[in-house]
N, C-alpha and C positions, 0 to 999 in steps of 0.2 A: 504493499499499499504506500501510496507517496505521501510524502510528509508535505506539510503547507509549505514549507520552504522552498522544497522541490516544485510545487506547483506555480508559486511565486514565480521562480526563476524562469520555469517554461514558460509562463504566460508574458514575461518581459520579452522574452526572445522572441515569442509570435508577434506582440506589438513592435517590437524593433524591425521585423521582416516586413511587416504590412506599412509601417511609417515609412521605410525605405522604398516600398513599391511606389506608395503615393507620391513620395518625392519625384520619383522616374517620371511618374505619368505627368506631375504638374511639369517638370521639367520639358517633356516632349511637346506638351500643350504650350507652353511659352514659347518654345523654340519654332514651331510649325505657325503660331498665331491663333491657335484654336481649332478643332474638330469636332464632329458629330457624327456618331453612327446611328443608321436606323435600320432594322432589320424589314425586310420585305418580301412580299408574296410566299408566303408560308415558308418562309426560312430558306428561299432558295435566291434570294438578292441580298443586297446590302447598299445602303444610300450612304454617301459619305458628303459631308458639307465641310470645306476647308476655308477657314477666314484667314485672310492674309494681313501682314501688317510690316512696317518697316520703321525701325527705332521709334516704337510706340505710336506710330501715326496707321490708323486703321485703312486698308486700301480697298480691298473687296473680298466677296464670298465665293467660293466655285462650289458646285455641285456636281456628284458622279455617282452613277449609278450601275454596280455591278451585277451580272450574274453568276452565284458562286457555283451553282451544280448546273450541269454534270461537269463543267470545266469554268473557272475565273474567266471571266470575259466583261469588257467594259460595254454596256448597253446604251448609255446616254451621259451627257455632260453638258456644261453651258461654259466651257473655257473657250475664250475666241482665238482665232487663229493668231500667230505672229502678223505683224504689220510691215515686215522688213520685205 
């Protein structure tokens, strides 16, 4: 049987692990300027919205829709072609 001290130690380790995971997610969110995932079509698709920013200035948001099954495939997007 685990003692109370061992339980606390295990719980602290779990909290530290989850804290590190949340910090990583927050860092990724900050790096790409924000993102949002939405499951679609009874689990067969995924919508992703990506907000872009530069030096703290919001630029714009792009939406991408993927089919996940049977293979990953971009179905729809609103990213404009380059004007070069």
